[in-house]
Structure formats: structure tokens, C-alpha cells
C-alpha positions as CSV (number, residue, x, y, z in Angstrom):
1,M,-12.1,10.1,0.9
2,I,-8.5,10.0,2.1
3,V,-7.2,9.9,-1.5
4,D,-8.8,13.2,-2.2
5,E,-7.4,14.7,0.9
6,T,-3.8,13.9,-0.1
7,I,-3.9,15.6,-3.5
8,G,-1.0,18.1,-3.6
9,K,0.1,17.2,-0.1
10,I,2.1,14.0,-0.7
11,E,5.5,15.7,-0.3
12,R,4.9,16.2,3.4
13,F,5.1,12.5,4.0
14,K,8.7,12.2,2.8
15,E,9.9,12.7,6.4
16,L,8.3,9.5,7.7
17,K,11.0,7.0,8.5
18,I,8.9,4.2,9.8
19,P,8.2,1.1,7.6
20,I,5.0,1.6,5.6
21,L,3.2,-1.0,3.6
22,L,1.1,0.0,0.6
23,L,-1.0,-3.0,0.0
24,G,-3.4,-2.8,-2.9
25,G,-4.8,-4.5,-5.9
26,R,-4.4,-4.3,-9.6
27,K,-8.2,-3.9,-9.8
28,S,-8.2,-0.8,-7.5
29,C,-9.8,2.4,-8.9
30,N,-7.5,4.8,-10.8
31,D,-7.6,7.3,-7.9
32,M,-6.2,4.7,-5.5
33,K,-3.5,3.6,-7.9
34,K,-2.5,7.3,-8.5
35,A,-2.3,7.9,-4.7
36,F,-0.2,4.7,-4.2
37,N,2.2,5.8,-7.0
38,E,2.6,9.2,-5.4
39,F,3.2,7.7,-1.9
40,N,5.6,5.2,-3.3
41,S,7.7,7.9,-4.9
42,V,8.1,10.0,-1.7
43,L,8.1,7.5,1.2
44,P,11.7,6.6,2.1
45,N,10.9,3.3,3.8
46,V,7.9,1.9,1.8
47,R,7.1,-1.5,0.6
48,R,4.5,-1.7,-2.1
49,I,2.6,-4.8,-3.0
50,D,-0.1,-5.0,-5.7
51,I,-2.0,-8.3,-5.6
52,S,-3.5,-9.6,-8.9
53,G,-7.3,-9.9,-8.8
54,L,-7.6,-7.7,-5.7
55,G,-9.8,-4.6,-5.7
56,H,-10.4,-2.1,-2.9
57,K,-12.1,-4.7,-0.7
58,A,-9.9,-7.7,-0.2
59,D,-12.8,-9.8,1.0
60,D,-14.6,-9.6,-2.3
61,S,-11.9,-10.8,-4.7
62,V,-9.1,-12.6,-3.0
63,K,-8.6,-15.5,-0.6
64,P,-7.8,-14.1,2.9
65,R,-4.6,-16.3,3.0
66,I,-2.9,-14.2,0.3
67,L,-3.6,-11.0,2.2
68,A,-2.6,-12.6,5.5
69,R,0.7,-13.9,4.0
70,E,1.7,-10.4,2.8
71,L,0.8,-8.8,6.1
72,R,2.8,-11.5,8.0
73,N,5.8,-10.9,5.7
74,F,5.7,-7.2,6.3
75,F,5.4,-7.4,10.1
76,N,8.2,-10.0,10.3
77,Y,10.5,-8.0,7.9
78,D,12.5,-6.3,10.7
79,K,13.2,-9.7,12.2
80,Q,14.8,-10.9,9.0
81,L,17.3,-8.0,8.9
């Protein structure tokens, strides 16, 4: 699991300058939340969104429109600047 592979290695990601979206859910497992918190603390150009009612699999707990809206907003972000 990618979460396990990043333990103790998060600092190496602080050099990434590209926009990164951390899109997760409030119902995600604790390991995923911990990893997102760590990435959020070191990535210089990160946007984090936690969707209420969303677990690890978006298709099992949220309407696809919510997920699509957040992705559309992220990918159009540069155009808004």
C-alpha cells in the first residue's frame, strides 16, 4: 500500500512545485488521513479537499457530480489566476 511506503519519507516530497490535489473523504481510514496530513504539511503547492460522507472509494458513498466538481475546479484553477 502506498501509504505504508511513504512512512518516514514524506520530507522528500517538499521539493515538488507542481499543483497537487489531495482529494479524500472524512470516512477514509486513519492511515489515509495520517498520510494526507503529512503530505499537506510538506507540499508547497497543495490543495486539500475532504468530502463529507466520502470513503476511500468515491463510487460507494458519494454522487459522482461532487467528485467531478472538485476535479474540474482543481484543473481549472490555473486559468483563474
